[in-house]
C-alpha positions as CSV (number, residue, x, y, z in Angstrom):
1,X,0.9,-57.0,5.5
2,X,0.3,-54.0,3.3
3,X,2.8,-52.5,1.0
4,X,1.3,-49.1,0.6
5,X,-0.6,-46.3,2.2
6,X,-0.6,-42.6,1.5
7,X,-2.3,-40.0,3.6
8,X,-5.4,-38.5,2.2
9,X,-6.2,-34.9,1.5
10,X,-9.6,-34.0,2.9
11,X,-11.9,-32.5,0.3
12,X,-14.2,-29.7,1.0
13,X,-17.6,-31.3,1.4
14,X,-21.0,-29.8,0.7
15,X,-23.2,-32.8,0.3
16,X,-26.6,-33.0,-1.3
17,X,-28.9,-35.6,0.2
18,X,-30.5,-37.9,-2.3
19,X,-33.2,-40.5,-1.9
20,X,-31.2,-43.1,-3.6
21,X,-28.2,-42.6,-1.3
22,X,-29.2,-45.5,0.9
23,X,-30.8,-47.8,-1.7
24,X,-29.2,-51.2,-1.9
25,X,-29.2,-54.3,-3.9
26,X,-31.4,-56.6,-1.9
27,X,-31.3,-60.4,-2.0
28,X,-34.6,-62.2,-2.5
29,X,-35.9,-63.7,0.8
30,X,-34.8,-67.3,1.0
31,X,-36.8,-68.4,4.0
32,X,-33.6,-69.8,5.4
33,X,-32.8,-68.4,8.9
34,X,-29.4,-67.3,10.0
35,X,-29.1,-69.3,13.2
36,X,-29.0,-67.1,16.3
37,X,-27.8,-64.1,14.3
38,X,-28.7,-61.7,17.1
39,X,-27.2,-64.1,19.8
40,X,-29.0,-64.2,23.1
41,X,-27.0,-64.0,26.3
42,X,-26.2,-67.7,26.4
43,X,-24.6,-67.5,22.9
44,X,-27.3,-69.6,21.3
45,X,-26.7,-72.4,18.9
46,X,-23.4,-72.5,17.0
47,X,-23.3,-73.3,13.4
48,X,-20.5,-75.7,12.3
49,X,-17.4,-74.6,10.4
50,X,-17.6,-74.8,6.7
51,X,-15.6,-77.2,4.7
52,X,-12.7,-74.7,4.2
53,X,-12.6,-74.1,7.9
54,X,-13.6,-70.4,7.5
55,X,-16.5,-70.9,9.8
56,X,-19.7,-68.9,9.8
57,X,-22.3,-69.7,7.2
58,X,-25.4,-67.6,6.3
59,X,-28.4,-69.5,4.9
60,X,-27.9,-69.2,1.2
61,X,-30.3,-68.2,-1.5
62,X,-30.1,-66.7,-5.0
63,X,-30.2,-62.9,-4.9
64,X,-32.6,-61.8,-7.6
65,X,-34.5,-58.7,-6.5
66,X,-33.1,-55.2,-7.1
67,X,-34.2,-52.1,-5.3
68,X,-35.0,-48.8,-7.1
69,X,-31.4,-47.8,-7.3
70,X,-28.7,-50.4,-6.4
71,X,-25.5,-49.2,-4.8
72,X,-23.5,-51.9,-6.6
73,X,-25.3,-52.2,-9.9
74,X,-24.9,-50.0,-13.0
75,X,-28.0,-48.3,-14.3
76,X,-27.9,-49.0,-18.0
77,X,-26.8,-45.5,-18.8
78,X,-29.4,-43.8,-16.7
79,X,-27.9,-42.7,-13.3
80,X,-24.6,-44.4,-13.1
81,X,-23.2,-46.5,-16.0
82,X,-19.8,-46.8,-14.3
83,X,-20.6,-47.0,-11.1
84,X,3.4,-63.0,14.0
85,X,2.2,-60.0,12.4
86,X,-0.9,-61.4,10.8
87,X,-2.1,-62.5,14.2
88,X,-1.0,-59.1,15.8
89,X,-2.3,-57.7,12.9
90,X,-31.9,-42.5,5.0
91,X,-32.0,-42.3,8.8
92,X,-29.4,-40.4,10.7
93,X,-29.3,-42.5,13.9
94,X,-25.8,-43.3,15.1
95,X,-25.1,-45.1,18.3
96,X,-21.7,-44.5,19.8
97,X,-19.6,-46.6,22.1
98,X,-19.1,-49.1,23.4
99,X,-19.6,-47.2,26.7
100,X,-17.8,-49.7,28.9
101,X,-15.5,-51.1,26.2
102,X,-17.1,-54.5,26.5
103,X,-19.6,-56.6,24.6
104,X,-22.5,-55.8,27.0
105,X,-22.1,-52.1,26.4
106,X,-22.0,-52.6,22.7
107,X,-25.1,-54.8,22.8
108,X,-26.9,-52.1,24.8
109,X,-26.0,-49.6,22.1
110,X,-27.5,-51.7,19.2
111,X,-25.0,-54.4,18.4
112,X,-27.7,-57.0,19.1
113,X,-29.3,-56.4,15.7
114,X,-30.3,-59.5,13.7
115,X,-28.1,-60.2,10.6
116,X,-30.7,-62.7,9.3
117,X,-33.4,-60.0,9.3
118,X,-30.9,-57.7,7.4
119,X,-30.2,-60.3,4.8
120,X,-33.9,-61.0,4.3
121,X,-34.5,-57.3,3.8
122,X,-36.8,-57.1,6.9
123,X,-34.7,-54.5,8.7
124,X,-31.9,-52.1,8.1
125,X,-28.5,-52.1,9.7
126,X,-28.4,-49.6,12.6
127,X,-26.1,-46.7,12.3
128,X,-23.7,-47.9,14.9
129,X,-20.4,-46.1,15.2
130,X,-18.4,-48.1,17.7
131,X,-15.2,-46.3,18.6
132,X,-13.5,-49.6,19.0
133,X,-14.3,-53.3,19.0
134,X,-15.5,-54.8,22.3
135,X,-12.5,-55.4,24.6
136,X,-13.8,-58.9,25.4
137,X,-14.3,-60.1,21.8
138,X,-11.6,-62.7,22.2
139,X,-13.4,-64.1,25.2
140,X,-16.3,-65.3,23.1
141,X,-15.8,-69.0,22.9
142,X,-18.1,-69.9,20.1
143,X,-16.5,-69.2,16.8
144,X,-19.8,-68.5,15.0
145,X,-20.8,-65.9,17.7
146,X,-17.4,-64.2,17.7
147,X,-17.4,-63.9,13.9
148,X,-21.0,-62.5,13.9
149,X,-20.1,-59.9,16.5
150,X,-17.1,-58.9,14.4
151,X,-19.2,-58.6,11.2
152,X,-22.0,-56.7,13.0
153,X,-19.4,-54.2,14.4
154,X,-17.7,-53.4,11.1
155,X,-20.6,-53.7,8.6
156,X,-22.4,-50.4,9.7
157,X,-19.2,-48.5,9.3
158,X,-18.6,-49.8,5.8
159,X,-22.2,-49.0,4.8
160,X,-21.9,-45.4,6.2
161,X,-18.7,-44.7,4.3
162,X,-20.2,-46.1,1.1
163,X,-23.3,-44.0,1.7
164,X,-21.3,-40.8,1.6
165,X,-19.5,-41.9,-1.5
166,X,-22.9,-42.6,-3.2
167,X,-24.0,-39.1,-2.4
168,X,-20.7,-37.7,-3.7
169,X,-21.2,-39.7,-6.9
170,X,-24.7,-38.3,-7.4
171,X,-23.2,-34.8,-7.1
172,X,-20.5,-35.7,-9.6
173,X,-23.0,-36.9,-12.1
174,X,-25.1,-33.8,-11.7
175,X,-22.0,-31.6,-12.3
176,X,-21.1,-33.6,-15.3
177,X,-24.5,-33.0,-16.7
178,X,-24.3,-29.3,-16.1
179,X,-20.9,-29.2,-17.9
180,X,-22.3,-31.2,-20.8
181,X,-25.1,-28.7,-21.4
182,X,-22.8,-25.8,-21.1
183,X,-23.8,-24.5,-17.7
184,X,-21.2,-22.7,-15.6
185,X,-20.5,-24.4,-12.3
186,X,-20.9,-22.2,-9.2
187,X,-18.0,-21.4,-6.9
188,X,-18.8,-24.0,-4.3
189,X,-19.1,-26.8,-6.8
190,X,-15.8,-25.7,-8.4
191,X,-14.1,-25.7,-5.0
192,X,-15.5,-29.1,-4.2
193,X,-14.4,-30.6,-7.5
194,X,-10.9,-29.1,-7.0
195,X,-10.6,-30.7,-3.6
196,X,-11.7,-34.1,-4.9
197,X,-9.4,-33.9,-7.9
198,X,-6.5,-33.0,-5.6
199,X,-7.3,-35.9,-3.3
200,X,-7.0,-38.3,-6.2
201,X,-4.3,-36.5,-8.3
202,X,-6.8,-36.2,-11.1
203,X,-7.9,-33.4,-13.5
204,X,-10.9,-31.5,-12.0
205,X,-12.3,-31.3,-15.5
206,X,-12.2,-35.1,-16.0
207,X,-15.3,-36.1,-14.0
208,X,-15.2,-39.5,-15.6
209,X,-11.8,-40.1,-13.9
210,X,-13.1,-38.9,-10.6
211,X,-16.0,-41.3,-10.9
212,X,-13.6,-44.1,-11.5
213,X,-11.7,-43.2,-8.3
214,X,-14.5,-42.2,-6.0
215,X,-16.6,-45.3,-5.7
216,X,-17.8,-47.9,-3.1
217,X,-16.1,-51.0,-1.8
218,X,-18.5,-54.0,-1.6
219,X,-19.2,-54.9,2.1
220,X,-18.3,-58.6,1.3
221,X,-14.8,-57.5,0.3
222,X,-14.3,-55.0,3.1
223,X,-15.4,-57.5,5.7
224,X,-13.2,-60.3,4.3
225,X,-10.1,-58.0,4.4
226,X,-11.0,-56.7,7.8
227,X,-11.2,-60.3,9.1
228,X,-7.9,-61.5,7.7
229,X,-6.0,-58.3,8.5
230,X,-7.2,-58.1,12.1
231,X,-7.3,-61.8,12.9
232,X,-11.0,-61.4,13.3
233,X,-10.6,-58.4,15.5
234,X,-8.1,-59.9,17.9
235,X,-4.7,-58.7,16.7
236,X,-2.6,-56.3,18.7
237,X,-2.9,-53.7,16.0
238,X,-6.7,-53.5,16.2
239,X,-6.7,-53.6,20.0
240,X,-4.1,-50.9,20.4
241,X,-4.8,-48.7,17.3
242,X,-8.2,-49.7,15.7
243,X,-6.1,-50.9,12.7
244,X,-8.6,-53.4,11.2
245,X,-7.1,-53.3,7.7
246,X,-3.4,-53.5,8.5
247,X,-2.3,-50.5,6.5
248,X,1.4,-49.7,6.5
249,X,2.6,-46.1,6.8
250,X,6.0,-44.5,6.5
251,X,4.7,-41.0,7.3
252,X,6.1,-39.5,10.5
253,X,2.9,-37.5,11.1
254,X,0.8,-40.7,11.3
255,X,0.1,-42.5,14.4
256,X,1.5,-46.0,14.1
257,X,2.5,-49.2,15.8
258,X,5.8,-50.9,15.2
259,X,5.4,-54.6,14.3
260,X,7.1,-57.0,16.7
261,X,8.7,-58.9,13.9
262,X,9.8,-56.0,11.8
263,X,13.2,-56.4,10.2
264,X,15.9,-54.1,11.4
265,X,16.3,-52.5,8.0
266,X,12.6,-51.7,7.8
267,X,11.0,-48.4,8.9
268,X,7.3,-49.0,8.3
269,X,4.6,-49.0,11.0
270,X,1.0,-50.2,11.0
271,X,-1.1,-47.1,10.9
272,X,-3.2,-46.5,14.0
273,X,-6.5,-44.6,14.2
274,X,-8.6,-42.9,16.8
275,X,-11.7,-44.9,15.8
276,X,-12.8,-47.8,13.7
277,X,-14.6,-45.4,11.4
278,X,-11.3,-43.6,10.7
279,X,-9.8,-46.9,9.8
280,X,-12.6,-47.8,7.4
281,X,-12.4,-44.4,5.7
282,X,-8.6,-44.7,5.3
283,X,-8.9,-48.2,3.8
284,X,-11.5,-47.2,1.2
285,X,-9.5,-44.1,0.4
286,X,-6.4,-46.2,0.0
287,X,-8.1,-48.5,-2.5
288,X,-9.6,-45.6,-4.4
289,X,-6.4,-43.6,-5.0
290,X,-3.1,-45.6,-4.6
291,X,-1.4,-46.6,-7.8
292,X,-1.0,-50.2,-6.5
293,X,-4.8,-50.6,-6.8
294,X,-5.3,-49.2,-10.3
295,X,-6.4,-52.6,-11.5
296,X,-9.0,-52.8,-8.8
297,X,-10.4,-49.4,-9.9
298,X,-10.4,-50.4,-13.5
299,X,-12.2,-53.6,-12.9
300,X,-14.8,-51.8,-10.8
301,X,-15.3,-49.1,-13.5
302,X,-15.8,-51.8,-16.1
303,X,-18.5,-53.4,-14.0
304,X,-20.2,-50.1,-13.8
305,X,-19.9,-49.5,-17.6
306,X,-21.4,-52.9,-18.3
307,X,-24.3,-52.4,-15.8
308,X,-23.0,-55.2,-13.7
309,X,-23.1,-55.7,-9.9
310,X,-19.9,-54.5,-8.3
311,X,-18.7,-57.9,-7.2
312,X,-16.5,-58.3,-4.2
313,X,-15.3,-61.8,-5.1
314,X,-14.2,-60.6,-8.6
315,X,-12.6,-57.5,-7.2
316,X,-10.6,-59.5,-4.8
317,X,-8.7,-61.0,-7.7
318,X,-7.1,-57.6,-8.3
319,X,-5.7,-57.2,-4.7
320,X,-2.7,-59.4,-5.0
321,X,-0.5,-56.4,-4.2
322,X,-2.3,-55.6,-1.0
323,X,-0.3,-58.2,0.8
324,X,3.2,-59.7,0.4
325,X,1.5,-63.0,0.2
326,X,0.2,-62.2,-3.3
327,X,-2.0,-64.9,-4.9
328,X,-2.3,-66.7,-1.5
329,X,-3.8,-63.6,0.0
330,X,-6.4,-63.4,-2.8
331,X,-7.2,-67.1,-2.3
332,X,-7.8,-66.4,1.4
333,X,-10.1,-63.5,0.6
334,X,-12.1,-65.8,-1.7
335,X,-12.3,-68.5,1.0
336,X,-13.6,-66.0,3.6
337,X,-16.2,-64.5,1.3
338,X,-17.5,-67.8,0.1
339,X,-17.1,-69.7,3.4
340,X,-19.0,-67.1,5.3
341,X,-21.3,-66.2,2.4
342,X,-20.5,-62.5,2.8
343,X,-22.0,-61.7,-0.6
344,X,-25.3,-62.0,1.2
345,X,-24.4,-58.8,3.1
346,X,-23.8,-56.8,-0.1
347,X,-27.5,-56.2,-0.1
348,X,-27.6,-54.7,3.4
349,X,-28.8,-51.1,3.8
350,X,-28.8,-48.7,6.6
351,X,-31.7,-48.0,9.0
352,X,-33.9,-45.1,8.2
353,X,-35.3,-44.1,11.6
354,X,-34.2,-42.0,14.5
355,X,-32.1,-39.0,15.2
356,X,-28.4,-38.4,14.8
357,X,-26.2,-39.1,17.8
358,X,-22.6,-38.2,17.3
359,X,-19.7,-40.5,18.1
360,X,-18.1,-39.9,21.5
């Protein structure tokens, strides 16, 4: 269970599209197939559980190839050198849904994409924007298939939120350059900076501090936290309120769900959201601004400065305050990332074809 969450202040956004906005660190093709990743109607073959019991394994290879601009790697000084309750608990094509609330409707809207092809770099992740997880997710009997559906539902949302942050960071670097050469920022840019600074409680003139706050969360880490916080998409909180990251709230203006096992002297609720996308955005915002995760941000900024990949496994070490379980929680995140080889999905990138379709 989470100890912190503050509401975010929306910044005024005037985004500049950049070609590198959707470039990703791509793993080298391994030739090893992800068994039945797109899952035919009969469920296909199930892969056995890993030694730690965490289940779903992706065919493993060494990731060695880097695309033009990696989302998670520093650029050697060029572009971005910094770069129960547990159980309760650039194309512009966006598919919404699921229309009927079930798995069939989600599959019709694009959830049948092939994770193995994504890992191999043969295809991008469709811009799915499911309003909620399929209602019948719990009815999928095969553990491997159920986990894959969960990953494929959440991954596009994480990538879309990260994509926006990448565009914002490009704008921040451009404004920083303008200030360094003595150029006066225009009114729109000053307003945008003021909104972002207010959001993070930072000085608008300290763009370095804003870059430290406003950065991506590796998909491997986001997926691992989503899995454990939502009991793989089956908890009451995610079913009733799209709360896939189990964020606590004390704010009366937030929608929330009272935990069944909450102590009488406690007043927290698990924050509820209108859509899964809202939940992902709040989770990333929480990590990027709350004082409890200062160590997380410092570690990520250090990786950027050293030109290293933003590593989800290493960043998990800093999240012992995300849960009352402390070190045990960190160990569980490590087990989920390694046992399901989620680092292979850090190289995923969004699809580049089609037209925008808004969420309904």
